[in-house]
C-alpha positions as CSV (number, residue, x, y, z in Angstrom):
1,X,2.6,-7.9,14.6
2,X,6.3,-7.3,15.0
3,X,8.3,-4.6,13.2
4,X,12.0,-4.5,13.5
5,X,14.2,-1.4,12.5
6,X,18.0,-2.1,11.6
7,X,20.8,0.5,11.1
8,X,23.0,0.5,8.0
9,X,25.4,-2.1,9.5
10,X,22.5,-4.6,10.1
11,X,22.3,-4.2,13.8
12,X,18.9,-4.0,15.6
13,X,18.1,-0.6,16.2
14,X,14.6,-0.6,17.6
15,X,11.6,-3.0,17.5
16,X,8.0,-2.4,17.9
17,X,4.9,-4.8,18.7
18,X,1.4,-3.9,17.9
19,X,-1.5,-5.9,19.3
20,X,-4.5,-6.4,17.1
21,X,-7.7,-8.3,17.5
22,X,-9.2,-10.8,15.0
23,X,-12.6,-9.3,14.9
24,X,-13.7,-11.6,12.1
25,X,-13.5,-14.4,14.8
26,X,-15.4,-12.6,17.4
27,X,-19.0,-13.7,18.4
28,X,-21.4,-11.2,19.6
29,X,-25.1,-11.4,20.5
30,X,-26.1,-7.8,19.9
31,X,-26.3,-5.9,16.6
32,X,-22.9,-4.3,15.5
33,X,-23.3,-1.4,12.9
34,X,-22.3,2.1,12.5
35,X,-25.0,4.6,11.9
36,X,-24.3,6.6,8.7
37,X,-26.2,9.4,7.1
38,X,-28.0,8.6,3.8
39,X,-26.9,10.8,0.9
40,X,-30.5,12.4,0.4
41,X,-30.5,13.5,4.1
42,X,-26.9,15.0,3.7
43,X,-28.1,16.9,0.6
44,X,-31.3,18.1,2.4
45,X,-29.1,19.4,5.3
46,X,-26.6,21.1,3.0
47,X,-29.5,22.9,1.2
48,X,-31.1,24.1,4.5
49,X,-27.6,25.2,5.7
50,X,-27.3,27.3,2.4
51,X,-30.7,28.7,2.4
52,X,-30.5,29.9,6.2
53,X,-26.8,31.0,5.7
54,X,-25.7,28.7,8.5
55,X,-22.1,27.7,9.1
56,X,-21.0,24.0,8.5
57,X,-18.2,22.4,10.4
58,X,-16.7,19.0,9.5
59,X,-15.3,16.8,12.4
60,X,-13.0,13.8,11.9
61,X,-13.9,10.9,14.1
62,X,-12.0,8.2,12.3
63,X,-9.9,7.0,15.3
64,X,-12.4,8.0,18.0
65,X,-12.9,4.3,19.1
66,X,-9.0,3.7,19.6
67,X,-7.7,3.5,23.2
68,X,-11.2,3.9,24.6
69,X,-12.5,1.9,27.5
70,X,-14.5,-1.2,27.0
71,X,-17.8,-1.7,28.8
72,X,-17.8,-5.6,28.6
73,X,-15.1,-8.2,29.2
74,X,-13.2,-9.1,26.3
75,X,-10.5,-11.9,26.5
76,X,-8.2,-12.5,23.4
77,X,-5.5,-15.1,22.8
78,X,-1.9,-13.8,23.4
79,X,0.2,-13.5,20.3
80,X,3.0,-15.9,19.6
81,X,6.2,-14.4,21.2
82,X,4.4,-12.4,23.8
83,X,6.1,-12.6,27.2
84,X,3.3,-13.7,29.4
85,X,2.5,-16.7,31.8
86,X,-1.1,-17.0,30.4
87,X,-2.3,-17.9,27.0
88,X,-5.1,-15.2,27.0
89,X,-5.3,-11.5,27.7
90,X,-7.8,-9.3,29.3
91,X,-8.6,-6.2,27.3
92,X,-9.0,-3.0,29.2
93,X,-8.8,-0.7,26.1
94,X,-10.1,-0.9,22.5
95,X,-7.6,-2.3,20.1
96,X,-7.5,-2.6,16.2
97,X,-10.0,-5.0,14.9
98,X,-12.3,-5.1,17.8
99,X,-16.1,-5.1,16.9
């Protein structure tokens, strides 16, 4: 995805390119799911923490997967306009949309 920033006179100031992966086209053989906590177990943990006067800490891990190393070999098509001699790219880090 290309993003261009222009100044007030219409001259190109800066441009950015963000690579992303079409995860909906990705085929995988193993299960792909995120483990989540059911609400009844969450409530039980909150009740136990309150009963034993325990401290609860919330951690945000929304973007933990970004820029992480990949265990498998993942090859994606190069986006249009990307300056490369090949039509495919080998990923070394996780990108947006990767399953």
